[in-house]
C-alpha positions in Angstrom: 0.1 0.0 0.0 1.2 3.3 -1.0 2.4 5.7 1.7 1.6 9.5 1.7 3.1 12.5 3.5 1.9 16.0 2.9 4.0 19.0 3.6 3.8 22.7 2.9 1.2 23.9 5.2 1.6 27.0 7.5 0.1 30.3 8.7 -0.8 33.0 6.1 -2.8 36.1 5.9 -6.1 36.4 3.9 -5.2 36.8 0.3 -1.8 34.7 0.6 -0.8 31.6 -1.3 0.6 28.3 -0.1 1.6 25.0 -2.0 1.0 21.8 -0.5 3.0 18.8 -1.5 2.1 15.0 -1.1 4.9 12.7 -1.7 4.1 9.2 -2.3 6.2 6.3 -1.5 6.2 4.5 -4.7 4.7 5.3 -8.3 1.1 4.3 -8.1 0.0 1.6 -11.0 -2.4 2.7 -13.6 -5.3 3.4 -13.2 -4.9 5.6 -10.2 -6.5 8.9 -8.9 -5.0 10.9 -6.1 -7.0 14.1 -4.2 -6.8 16.7 -1.7 -9.3 16.7 1.1 -9.8 19.1 4.2 -11.2 19.0 7.5 -11.9 22.4 9.3 -12.3 22.2 13.2 -15.5 21.0 14.3 -16.6 20.2 10.7 -16.6 16.9 8.5 -13.8 16.3 6.1 -14.7 17.4 2.7 -13.1 17.0 -1.0 -11.0 19.8 -2.5 -9.5 18.4 -5.8 -8.7 15.1 -7.4 -7.0 14.0 -10.5 -6.5 10.6 -12.1 -3.9 8.9 -14.5 -5.9 9.7 -17.4 -5.6 13.7 -16.7 -9.3 14.0 -15.6 -9.3 16.8 -12.9 -12.4 17.7 -10.2 -12.1 21.0 -8.5 -14.9 21.7 -5.7 -16.8 24.7 -6.5 -15.7 26.6 -3.2 -12.0 26.7 -4.6 -12.4 26.9 -8.3 -10.4 29.7 -9.8 -8.2 29.7 -6.5 -6.7 26.3 -6.1 -4.9 24.1 -8.8 -4.1 20.4 -8.5 -1.0 19.0 -10.4 1.2 15.9 -10.2 5.0 15.4 -10.9 5.2 11.9 -11.9 8.8 11.7 -12.0 8.9 12.5 -8.4 5.8 11.0 -7.5 4.5 14.1 -6.0 1.1 15.5 -5.9 0.6 19.4 -5.4 -2.0 21.8 -4.5 -1.5 25.3 -5.2 -3.6 27.4 -3.3 -3.9 31.3 -4.0 -6.1 34.1 -2.6 -6.6 32.3 0.5 -9.5 32.9 2.7 -10.0 32.3 6.5 -12.8 29.7 5.6 -10.0 27.8 3.9 -8.4 27.0 7.3 -8.2 23.1 8.0 -6.1 20.1 7.9 -5.2 19.0 4.5 -5.0 15.6 3.6 -4.0 13.7 0.3 -5.4 10.2 -0.5 -4.6 7.9 -3.3 -6.7 5.1 -4.8 -5.9 2.4 -7.3 -9.0 3.3 -9.6 -10.7 6.6 -10.2 -13.1 6.9 -7.4 -11.4 10.2 -6.0 -13.7 12.3 -8.1 -16.8 10.9 -6.8 -15.3 11.3 -3.1 -14.6 15.0 -3.9 -17.9 15.4 -5.0 -19.5 14.0 -2.0 -20.9 11.1 -4.1 -18.8 8.3 -2.3 -17.6 8.1 1.4 -14.0 8.8 1.8 -13.3 5.6 3.5 -13.6 4.0 0.1 -10.0 5.3 -0.8 -7.0 3.0 -0.4 -4.4 5.3 1.2 -4.3 8.6 3.2 -1.7 10.9 4.5 -1.6 12.3 8.2 -2.3 15.9 7.0 -0.9 19.4 7.1 -2.4 22.4 8.8 -3.4 25.5 6.9 -4.3 28.6 8.9 -5.4 31.5 7.1 -6.0 34.8 9.1 -8.0 37.8 8.2 
């Protein structure tokens, strides 16, 4: 089972930017998907963005135009570029991976997140106003 490690979280002011990274212990076999999820204090975990080995991308509406998901397959790393951050983006951010393409369904809330194969331990993002 692939192991995932997030990094890049921190504290920024509203309007600032951060880039999160998720390093995978090995290159997943195709087909696969990877995604970013977040959990704000006192709230349920929600999907943010996902991509798959077929280059399909899903972005949740609340971050469209501000967040970009990408991957560096040579280094087995998933990224989340977050621009124009808002206080409501404050959350623990997790990356996840699966051997299929169900990440998109999980990001859209159509499938429970416990369906995904692997999760990282998270990196905290705090946005102050």
